[in-house]
TORDO-380961 format. One record per residue (C-alpha): residue number from 1; z, x, y. Coordinates in Angstrom, 2 decimals, padded with zeros to 5 digits. Example, Ala and Ser with C-alpha at 12.3 -4.5 7.8 and 13.67 -1.06 7.14 Angstrom:
# residues 2
ATOM  resi       up     east    north
ATOM     1   007.80   012.30  -004.50
ATOM     2   007.14   013.67  -001.06
# end
This chain:
# residues 423
ATOM  resi       up     east    north
ATOM     1  -046.30  -002.72   005.53
ATOM     2  -043.61  -001.43   003.20
ATOM     3  -041.64  -004.11   001.38
ATOM     4  -037.90  -003.77   000.90
ATOM     5  -036.06  -005.98  -001.57
ATOM     6  -032.37  -006.57  -001.07
ATOM     7  -030.99  -007.42  -004.48
ATOM     8  -032.68  -006.06  -007.60
ATOM     9  -031.26  -008.53  -010.08
ATOM    10  -033.45  -010.51  -012.47
ATOM    11  -035.54  -012.27  -009.81
ATOM    12  -035.51  -009.31  -007.42
ATOM    13  -036.97  -007.08  -010.12
ATOM    14  -039.56  -009.71  -010.98
ATOM    15  -040.70  -009.75  -007.33
ATOM    16  -040.60  -005.96  -007.01
ATOM    17  -042.72  -005.43  -010.12
ATOM    18  -045.27  -008.02  -009.02
ATOM    19  -045.61  -006.49  -005.55
ATOM    20  -045.88  -002.97  -006.97
ATOM    21  -048.49  -004.08  -009.51
ATOM    22  -050.55  -005.41  -006.61
ATOM    23  -050.55  -001.94  -005.05
ATOM    24  -047.88  -002.59  -002.42
ATOM    25  -045.34   000.02  -001.33
ATOM    26  -041.99  -001.28  -002.59
ATOM    27  -038.40  -000.13  -002.27
ATOM    28  -035.12  -001.90  -002.88
ATOM    29  -031.38  -001.67  -003.31
ATOM    30  -028.60  -003.31  -005.24
ATOM    31  -024.88  -002.79  -005.76
ATOM    32  -024.07   000.91  -005.87
ATOM    33  -022.78   000.73  -009.45
ATOM    34  -026.18  -000.61  -010.57
ATOM    35  -028.34   002.14  -009.03
ATOM    36  -028.24   004.50  -012.01
ATOM    37  -029.17   001.74  -014.46
ATOM    38  -031.96   000.50  -012.20
ATOM    39  -033.42   003.99  -011.88
ATOM    40  -033.60   004.23  -015.67
ATOM    41  -035.06   000.75  -016.02
ATOM    42  -037.72   001.26  -013.35
ATOM    43  -038.62   004.83  -014.29
ATOM    44  -042.35   005.32  -014.28
ATOM    45  -042.89   002.52  -011.76
ATOM    46  -043.73   003.04  -008.09
ATOM    47  -040.60   001.13  -007.00
ATOM    48  -038.10   003.27  -005.09
ATOM    49  -034.44   002.40  -005.72
ATOM    50  -032.46   003.36  -002.61
ATOM    51  -028.74   003.75  -002.12
ATOM    52  -028.04   001.29   000.67
ATOM    53  -029.23  -001.61   002.80
ATOM    54  -029.58   000.78   005.73
ATOM    55  -031.92   002.99   003.72
ATOM    56  -034.10  -000.01   002.89
ATOM    57  -034.29  -001.35   006.45
ATOM    58  -035.16   002.09   007.82
ATOM    59  -038.22   002.27   005.58
ATOM    60  -039.39  -001.35   005.25
ATOM    61  -040.91  -003.71   007.79
ATOM    62  -040.76  -006.64   005.35
ATOM    63  -037.34  -007.53   003.93
ATOM    64  -037.07  -009.83   000.92
ATOM    65  -033.62  -011.25   000.19
ATOM    66  -032.89  -011.90  -003.49
ATOM    67  -029.11  -012.15  -003.66
ATOM    68  -026.69  -014.80  -004.87
ATOM    69  -025.54  -017.55  -002.55
ATOM    70  -021.95  -016.30  -002.48
ATOM    71  -023.06  -012.85  -001.29
ATOM    72  -025.78  -014.05   001.08
ATOM    73  -023.75  -014.35   004.29
ATOM    74  -022.23  -010.87   004.09
ATOM    75  -025.52  -009.24   003.03
ATOM    76  -027.52  -010.88   005.84
ATOM    77  -024.83  -009.79   008.31
ATOM    78  -025.24  -006.18   007.15
ATOM    79  -029.02  -006.38   007.37
ATOM    80  -028.88  -007.96   010.82
ATOM    81  -027.12  -004.88   012.22
ATOM    82  -029.75  -002.38   011.04
ATOM    83  -033.03  -004.28   010.67
ATOM    84  -036.09  -003.01   012.55
ATOM    85  -037.20  -005.10   015.55
ATOM    86  -039.77  -007.82   014.79
ATOM    87  -039.45  -007.35   011.03
ATOM    88  -040.62  -010.08   008.66
ATOM    89  -037.85  -011.54   006.53
ATOM    90  -038.58  -013.52   003.36
ATOM    91  -035.66  -015.44   001.86
ATOM    92  -035.65  -016.23  -001.86
ATOM    93  -032.48  -018.33  -002.03
ATOM    94  -032.46  -021.58  -004.02
ATOM    95  -030.43  -023.47  -001.38
ATOM    96  -032.24  -023.21   001.93
ATOM    97  -029.54  -024.80   004.07
ATOM    98  -027.20  -021.90   003.27
ATOM    99  -029.97  -019.33   003.74
ATOM   100  -031.22  -020.59   007.11
ATOM   101  -027.67  -020.81   008.47
ATOM   102  -027.12  -017.14   007.58
ATOM   103  -030.46  -016.06   009.07
ATOM   104  -029.79  -017.94   012.31
ATOM   105  -026.30  -016.48   012.62
ATOM   106  -026.96  -012.83   011.89
ATOM   107  -030.62  -011.91   012.35
ATOM   108  -032.06  -010.93   015.76
ATOM   109  -034.04  -013.66   017.52
ATOM   110  -037.28  -011.70   017.31
ATOM   111  -037.10  -011.54   013.49
ATOM   112  -039.93  -013.42   011.78
ATOM   113  -038.60  -015.72   009.04
ATOM   114  -040.42  -017.21   006.05
ATOM   115  -038.47  -018.83   003.25
ATOM   116  -039.64  -019.16  -000.35
ATOM   117  -038.35  -020.32  -003.71
ATOM   118  -039.86  -019.53  -007.11
ATOM   119  -039.41  -022.72  -009.11
ATOM   120  -038.75  -021.00  -012.41
ATOM   121  -036.29  -018.54  -013.91
ATOM   122  -036.73  -014.83  -014.64
ATOM   123  -037.58  -015.52  -018.29
ATOM   124  -041.06  -016.69  -017.29
ATOM   125  -043.88  -014.81  -015.60
ATOM   126  -044.43  -015.91  -012.01
ATOM   127  -048.14  -016.32  -012.69
ATOM   128  -049.22  -019.94  -012.61
ATOM   129  -045.74  -021.21  -011.70
ATOM   130  -044.86  -023.08  -008.50
ATOM   131  -043.70  -021.23  -005.39
ATOM   132  -042.32  -023.27  -002.50
ATOM   133  -042.94  -021.67   000.90
ATOM   134  -041.40  -022.76   004.20
ATOM   135  -042.58  -021.40   007.53
ATOM   136  -039.37  -021.38   009.54
ATOM   137  -039.78  -018.95   012.45
ATOM   138  -043.03  -017.06   012.16
ATOM   139  -046.01  -016.40   014.44
ATOM   140  -049.59  -017.40   013.66
ATOM   141  -050.39  -013.72   013.29
ATOM   142  -047.58  -012.88   010.86
ATOM   143  -047.53  -015.97   008.63
ATOM   144  -050.85  -015.18   006.88
ATOM   145  -049.47  -011.71   006.10
ATOM   146  -046.43  -013.31   004.48
ATOM   147  -048.66  -015.54   002.37
ATOM   148  -050.78  -012.54   001.37
ATOM   149  -047.65  -010.73   000.16
ATOM   150  -046.40  -013.73  -001.81
ATOM   151  -049.82  -014.27  -003.40
ATOM   152  -049.17  -011.09  -005.38
ATOM   153  -046.79  -013.16  -007.53
ATOM   154  -049.76  -015.12  -008.86
ATOM   155  -047.92  -018.39  -008.30
ATOM   156  -049.20  -021.71  -007.06
ATOM   157  -048.09  -021.71  -003.42
ATOM   158  -046.86  -025.03  -002.07
ATOM   159  -046.00  -025.22   001.62
ATOM   160  -042.98  -027.44   002.37
ATOM   161  -042.60  -028.93   005.83
ATOM   162  -038.97  -027.87   006.36
ATOM   163  -035.95  -026.46   004.53
ATOM   164  -034.07  -029.78   004.48
ATOM   165  -036.90  -031.47   002.60
ATOM   166  -036.85  -028.59   000.12
ATOM   167  -033.13  -029.01  -000.58
ATOM   168  -033.49  -032.78  -000.96
ATOM   169  -036.13  -032.32  -003.66
ATOM   170  -034.15  -029.57  -005.37
ATOM   171  -031.14  -031.88  -005.66
ATOM   172  -033.16  -033.97  -008.07
ATOM   173  -035.54  -031.49  -009.69
ATOM   174  -032.83  -028.93  -010.35
ATOM   175  -029.22  -030.05  -009.79
ATOM   176  -029.40  -033.41  -011.58
ATOM   177  -031.80  -032.10  -014.22
ATOM   178  -029.29  -029.40  -015.12
ATOM   179  -026.41  -031.90  -015.08
ATOM   180  -028.01  -033.98  -017.82
ATOM   181  -028.62  -031.05  -020.17
ATOM   182  -025.26  -029.43  -019.43
ATOM   183  -023.57  -032.71  -020.31
ATOM   184  -025.50  -033.01  -023.58
ATOM   185  -024.33  -029.57  -024.65
ATOM   186  -020.71  -030.25  -023.75
ATOM   187  -020.80  -033.63  -025.49
ATOM   188  -022.12  -032.12  -028.74
ATOM   189  -019.60  -029.29  -028.50
ATOM   190  -016.71  -031.72  -027.97
ATOM   191  -017.94  -033.88  -030.86
ATOM   192  -017.94  -030.74  -033.02
ATOM   193  -021.47  -030.77  -034.41
ATOM   194  -024.84  -029.15  -033.84
ATOM   195  -027.45  -031.78  -032.93
ATOM   196  -030.19  -030.16  -035.03
ATOM   197  -028.06  -030.93  -038.10
ATOM   198  -027.64  -034.60  -037.17
ATOM   199  -030.38  -037.06  -038.16
ATOM   200  -029.88  -039.03  -034.93
ATOM   201  -031.35  -036.04  -033.07
ATOM   202  -034.35  -035.18  -035.23
ATOM   203  -036.95  -036.99  -033.12
ATOM   204  -039.37  -035.33  -030.71
ATOM   205  -037.54  -036.49  -027.59
ATOM   206  -034.25  -035.10  -028.86
ATOM   207  -035.85  -031.84  -029.94
ATOM   208  -036.98  -031.31  -026.34
ATOM   209  -033.49  -032.19  -025.10
ATOM   210  -031.93  -029.67  -027.49
ATOM   211  -034.31  -026.85  -026.55
ATOM   212  -033.79  -027.36  -022.82
ATOM   213  -030.02  -027.60  -023.30
ATOM   214  -030.06  -024.26  -025.15
ATOM   215  -032.30  -022.77  -022.46
ATOM   216  -029.81  -023.63  -019.74
ATOM   217  -026.82  -022.27  -021.66
ATOM   218  -028.77  -019.07  -022.33
ATOM   219  -028.85  -018.50  -018.57
ATOM   220  -026.29  -017.44  -016.01
ATOM   221  -023.64  -019.93  -014.98
ATOM   222  -023.71  -019.14  -011.25
ATOM   223  -027.39  -020.12  -011.00
ATOM   224  -026.55  -023.71  -011.97
ATOM   225  -023.22  -023.97  -010.15
ATOM   226  -024.78  -022.70  -006.91
ATOM   227  -027.58  -025.25  -007.08
ATOM   228  -025.19  -028.12  -007.76
ATOM   229  -022.25  -027.23  -005.53
ATOM   230  -023.89  -025.57  -002.54
ATOM   231  -026.86  -027.91  -002.07
ATOM   232  -025.66  -030.52   000.47
ATOM   233  -027.90  -033.23  -001.03
ATOM   234  -026.87  -032.70  -004.66
ATOM   235  -023.51  -034.48  -004.67
ATOM   236  -024.97  -037.89  -003.84
ATOM   237  -027.49  -037.66  -006.66
ATOM   238  -025.00  -036.21  -009.15
ATOM   239  -022.56  -039.01  -008.30
ATOM   240  -025.19  -041.69  -008.85
ATOM   241  -026.24  -040.22  -012.20
ATOM   242  -022.61  -040.28  -013.34
ATOM   243  -022.22  -043.87  -012.10
ATOM   244  -025.42  -044.98  -013.85
ATOM   245  -024.31  -043.38  -017.14
ATOM   246  -020.90  -045.06  -016.82
ATOM   247  -022.21  -048.53  -016.01
ATOM   248  -024.85  -048.45  -018.75
ATOM   249  -022.26  -047.29  -021.27
ATOM   250  -019.99  -050.19  -020.30
ATOM   251  -022.80  -052.64  -020.98
ATOM   252  -023.38  -050.95  -024.36
ATOM   253  -019.77  -051.13  -025.54
ATOM   254  -019.45  -054.70  -024.28
ATOM   255  -022.61  -055.46  -026.27
ATOM   256  -023.91  -057.26  -023.20
ATOM   257  -027.50  -057.66  -024.31
ATOM   258  -028.75  -059.54  -021.27
ATOM   259  -026.99  -057.24  -018.83
ATOM   260  -028.31  -054.07  -020.48
ATOM   261  -031.86  -055.36  -020.94
ATOM   262  -032.05  -056.62  -017.37
ATOM   263  -030.85  -053.31  -015.97
ATOM   264  -033.14  -051.17  -018.12
ATOM   265  -036.19  -053.30  -017.37
ATOM   266  -035.44  -053.46  -013.65
ATOM   267  -035.32  -049.66  -013.49
ATOM   268  -038.56  -049.50  -015.50
ATOM   269  -040.32  -051.79  -013.03
ATOM   270  -039.13  -049.77  -010.03
ATOM   271  -039.95  -046.32  -011.40
ATOM   272  -042.86  -046.74  -013.80
ATOM   273  -044.56  -050.08  -013.30
ATOM   274  -044.92  -049.42  -009.56
ATOM   275  -046.09  -045.84  -010.17
ATOM   276  -048.54  -046.07  -013.08
ATOM   277  -049.93  -042.72  -014.22
ATOM   278  -053.45  -042.33  -015.60
ATOM   279  -052.47  -039.23  -017.53
ATOM   280  -049.11  -038.79  -019.28
ATOM   281  -047.18  -035.59  -018.70
ATOM   282  -046.67  -034.87  -022.40
ATOM   283  -049.01  -035.04  -025.37
ATOM   284  -047.23  -037.67  -027.44
ATOM   285  -048.68  -036.59  -030.81
ATOM   286  -047.61  -033.00  -030.31
ATOM   287  -044.23  -034.07  -028.96
ATOM   288  -043.17  -035.46  -032.30
ATOM   289  -043.89  -032.11  -034.01
ATOM   290  -041.38  -030.18  -031.90
ATOM   291  -038.32  -028.98  -033.82
ATOM   292  -035.80  -026.21  -033.43
ATOM   293  -036.22  -024.66  -036.87
ATOM   294  -039.26  -025.82  -038.82
ATOM   295  -040.09  -029.23  -040.29
ATOM   296  -037.42  -031.84  -041.02
ATOM   297  -036.74  -032.95  -044.57
ATOM   298  -034.82  -036.05  -043.50
ATOM   299  -036.18  -038.95  -041.50
ATOM   300  -034.80  -039.29  -038.00
ATOM   301  -032.59  -042.23  -037.04
ATOM   302  -032.91  -044.22  -033.80
ATOM   303  -031.06  -043.00  -030.73
ATOM   304  -029.72  -044.85  -027.69
ATOM   305  -031.00  -042.13  -025.30
ATOM   306  -028.22  -042.84  -022.77
ATOM   307  -029.04  -039.61  -020.92
ATOM   308  -032.61  -040.78  -020.26
ATOM   309  -031.74  -044.39  -019.46
ATOM   310  -029.19  -043.14  -016.93
ATOM   311  -031.78  -040.90  -015.28
ATOM   312  -034.23  -043.73  -014.64
ATOM   313  -031.42  -046.02  -013.51
ATOM   314  -030.22  -043.38  -011.03
ATOM   315  -033.73  -042.86  -009.65
ATOM   316  -034.11  -046.59  -009.11
ATOM   317  -030.72  -046.91  -007.38
ATOM   318  -031.48  -043.93  -005.12
ATOM   319  -035.03  -045.21  -004.45
ATOM   320  -036.51  -041.91  -005.64
ATOM   321  -040.07  -041.70  -006.91
ATOM   322  -039.82  -038.85  -009.42
ATOM   323  -043.59  -038.31  -009.44
ATOM   324  -043.52  -037.35  -005.76
ATOM   325  -041.18  -034.51  -006.66
ATOM   326  -043.76  -033.01  -008.99
ATOM   327  -045.02  -031.19  -005.89
ATOM   328  -041.94  -028.97  -006.32
ATOM   329  -041.51  -029.29  -010.03
ATOM   330  -039.74  -026.79  -012.20
ATOM   331  -040.70  -026.54  -015.90
ATOM   332  -037.41  -028.24  -016.86
ATOM   333  -038.01  -031.08  -014.42
ATOM   334  -041.56  -031.66  -015.66
ATOM   335  -040.35  -031.78  -019.25
ATOM   336  -037.43  -034.05  -018.39
ATOM   337  -039.72  -036.46  -016.55
ATOM   338  -042.18  -036.15  -019.43
ATOM   339  -039.72  -037.26  -022.11
ATOM   340  -038.40  -040.05  -019.88
ATOM   341  -041.96  -041.21  -019.27
ATOM   342  -042.65  -041.03  -023.03
ATOM   343  -039.69  -043.32  -023.72
ATOM   344  -040.55  -045.90  -021.06
ATOM   345  -044.28  -045.98  -021.79
ATOM   346  -043.73  -046.84  -025.47
ATOM   347  -042.56  -050.47  -025.57
ATOM   348  -041.63  -050.28  -029.24
ATOM   349  -039.57  -047.11  -028.76
ATOM   350  -037.83  -048.53  -025.69
ATOM   351  -036.98  -051.73  -027.58
ATOM   352  -035.63  -049.66  -030.48
ATOM   353  -033.54  -047.64  -028.02
ATOM   354  -031.97  -050.72  -026.41
ATOM   355  -031.24  -052.27  -029.82
ATOM   356  -029.60  -049.05  -030.99
ATOM   357  -027.48  -048.90  -027.84
ATOM   358  -026.28  -052.47  -028.43
ATOM   359  -025.89  -052.53  -032.20
ATOM   360  -025.34  -049.03  -033.61
ATOM   361  -021.63  -048.41  -033.26
ATOM   362  -021.91  -044.99  -034.89
ATOM   363  -024.06  -043.61  -032.08
ATOM   364  -021.60  -045.11  -029.62
ATOM   365  -019.14  -042.32  -030.35
ATOM   366  -021.75  -039.77  -029.25
ATOM   367  -022.45  -041.83  -026.14
ATOM   368  -018.74  -041.82  -025.33
ATOM   369  -018.74  -038.02  -025.51
ATOM   370  -021.80  -037.87  -023.26
ATOM   371  -020.32  -040.32  -020.75
ATOM   372  -017.11  -038.28  -020.65
ATOM   373  -019.01  -035.00  -020.23
ATOM   374  -021.10  -036.36  -017.35
ATOM   375  -017.97  -037.64  -015.62
ATOM   376  -016.28  -034.25  -016.04
ATOM   377  -019.24  -032.22  -014.76
ATOM   378  -019.69  -034.63  -011.85
ATOM   379  -016.02  -034.26  -010.93
ATOM   380  -016.25  -030.44  -010.99
ATOM   381  -019.26  -030.56  -008.66
ATOM   382  -017.66  -033.12  -006.34
ATOM   383  -014.50  -030.97  -006.06
ATOM   384  -016.54  -027.75  -005.74
ATOM   385  -014.46  -026.24  -008.52
ATOM   386  -016.55  -023.20  -009.42
ATOM   387  -013.88  -021.70  -011.70
ATOM   388  -013.58  -024.83  -013.83
ATOM   389  -017.38  -025.14  -013.81
ATOM   390  -017.71  -021.63  -015.21
ATOM   391  -014.98  -022.22  -017.81
ATOM   392  -016.70  -025.37  -019.08
ATOM   393  -020.07  -023.62  -019.09
ATOM   394  -018.84  -020.57  -021.01
ATOM   395  -016.95  -022.63  -023.60
ATOM   396  -020.09  -024.60  -024.42
ATOM   397  -022.20  -021.44  -024.37
ATOM   398  -019.94  -019.85  -026.99
ATOM   399  -020.27  -022.91  -029.24
ATOM   400  -024.08  -022.60  -029.26
ATOM   401  -024.26  -018.81  -029.08
ATOM   402  -026.03  -018.31  -032.44
ATOM   403  -029.02  -020.42  -031.39
ATOM   404  -029.40  -019.51  -027.71
ATOM   405  -031.97  -016.78  -028.27
ATOM   406  -034.08  -019.01  -030.48
ATOM   407  -033.74  -021.89  -028.03
ATOM   408  -034.91  -019.67  -025.17
ATOM   409  -037.89  -018.43  -027.17
ATOM   410  -038.98  -021.87  -028.33
ATOM   411  -038.44  -023.46  -024.93
ATOM   412  -040.68  -020.74  -023.45
ATOM   413  -043.34  -021.75  -025.97
ATOM   414  -042.82  -025.40  -025.05
ATOM   415  -043.14  -024.67  -021.35
ATOM   416  -046.32  -022.61  -021.87
ATOM   417  -047.83  -025.45  -023.91
ATOM   418  -046.97  -028.36  -021.62
ATOM   419  -046.49  -026.74  -018.22
ATOM   420  -049.14  -023.99  -018.23
ATOM   421  -050.41  -023.26  -014.77
ATOM   422  -048.74  -026.28  -013.18
ATOM   423  -045.10  -025.35  -012.77
# end
């Protein structure tokens, strides 16, 4: 069967190249103004870049959608009018609720539908990464063919029972993960300093935070806004994370030692003591060697780690077991859970963190900036304000622009070291 890819952006090209490398017959299309550039970029490959959706559907019996959420409805409507009978459709949208609604509305009833989601960005090879697959409307005869096609990506295929379960997990593994790192970047930008120049952020945990923050801001804004705003399960989790950050910060500034300790330890019991892990996600010795630009000359100072305390508090309030979500982990999620686990599994470090939160008034200014940033991002998501979301994203991106490339490179190295073959 010939495979047609609708949308030859970053992920569409990644899929097309993988299918072609496996010997499959591949064609695709994109916006008309991109055709000339794509032809130059894909010259020498066996991938045919066609002029229109109609051209693709006339040639291909398998249609792979790889378009943005905002364009999905109109693109599926166009495909539905010209698609061949009984074609196999594979959706590669990150929010399955939106995707399935479009497929149900515009595709013929006899169309076979399988939905998938590569749980990584285009900066990583698909080999060894996680690929969520959902059998939505597909016969016993056709489904194995869909799996055979997707196996060309070299990913670890994980079958999810339904699209709603997928979106619920993505709300935590993607939307709230991104919120934390977006807020860190905005907080440091608003405070007017680069964290790698501040001794409070020299430790291994903070080095991971910084690298993942830079990785996100090196990406495209719409990827993160779509995941946060269009996923129907994301708002509840985003709201709870913001509430947890706010309530913990209040306990810190009130210097309420009993209140803060009780809350931190209660969350620890719910999330970690009830879910003990035989093997930690991160190599703790190596973790402390991670830095943005070579070895540090100055000794790191303690940090309150409000962003991590808030994450565990939110999980406990939402009754989420984060380890269950590792079935659909992204590299960022695994690393976020890894640094949280590192903090809560080290009693001495956790004690130091709580003491810093209660007693170090200098770090409190940074925590205020973080609390404010989380509240702002949460409000933008709650109000579905995509324009303000993009403005905030781009302003922070400009502030860190000189280190984004390095952050992307080093975060790739970090992911390969700690997430190889499992994400």
